[in-house]
C-alpha positions in Angstrom: 0.0 0.0 0.0 1.3 3.4 -0.9 1.4 6.3 1.4 0.0 9.8 0.7 3.4 11.1 -0.1 4.3 8.2 -2.4 1.0 8.8 -4.4 1.8 12.5 -4.7 5.3 11.9 -5.9 3.9 9.5 -8.5 1.5 12.2 -9.6 4.4 14.6 -10.0 6.3 12.1 -12.2 3.2 11.6 -14.3 2.9 15.4 -14.9 6.7 16.0 -15.3 8.9 13.1 -16.3 11.9 15.1 -15.2 10.6 15.8 -11.7 13.5 13.9 -10.1 16.2 15.6 -12.1 17.9 18.5 -10.4 18.5 21.7 -12.4 20.2 24.8 -11.2 18.8 28.3 -11.7 21.8 29.1 -13.9 21.2 26.2 -16.3 19.8 27.1 -19.8 16.1 26.4 -20.2 16.6 23.4 -22.5 18.3 21.4 -19.7 16.0 18.7 -18.3 15.1 18.8 -14.7 13.5 21.1 -12.2 14.9 23.6 -9.7 14.1 23.0 -6.0 11.6 25.8 -6.1 9.8 24.4 -9.2 9.8 20.9 -7.7 8.3 22.2 -4.4 5.7 24.1 -6.3 4.6 21.1 -8.3 4.5 18.9 -5.2 2.3 21.4 -3.4 -0.1 21.6 -6.4 -0.3 17.8 -6.6 -0.8 17.6 -2.8 -3.7 20.0 -3.0 -5.3 18.0 -5.9 -4.9 14.8 -3.9 -6.2 16.2 -0.6 -9.2 17.9 -2.2 -10.2 15.7 -5.1 -8.8 12.2 -4.6 -8.4 11.3 -0.9 -12.0 12.0 0.1 -13.1 9.2 -2.2 -10.5 6.7 -1.1 -10.4 4.1 1.6 -7.0 3.4 2.9 -6.0 0.1 4.5 -5.1 0.1 8.2 -6.9 3.5 8.6 -4.0 5.6 7.5 -6.4 8.0 5.7 -6.1 10.5 8.6 -3.2 12.8 7.6 
């Protein structure tokens, strides 16, 4: 069973395949990856989607649905 954070990370990778690649602010725009700020922003967006639109309709095993 996946945790909330694992599901959110999977959502991030689904939206951006380069979510796990680090890129610096000085890198040119064609370099794959995301800066720490971009990665944090995407994670927060996906967490909001999960918390508001997915989690209310899920039943977690072992009652871990209480975040």
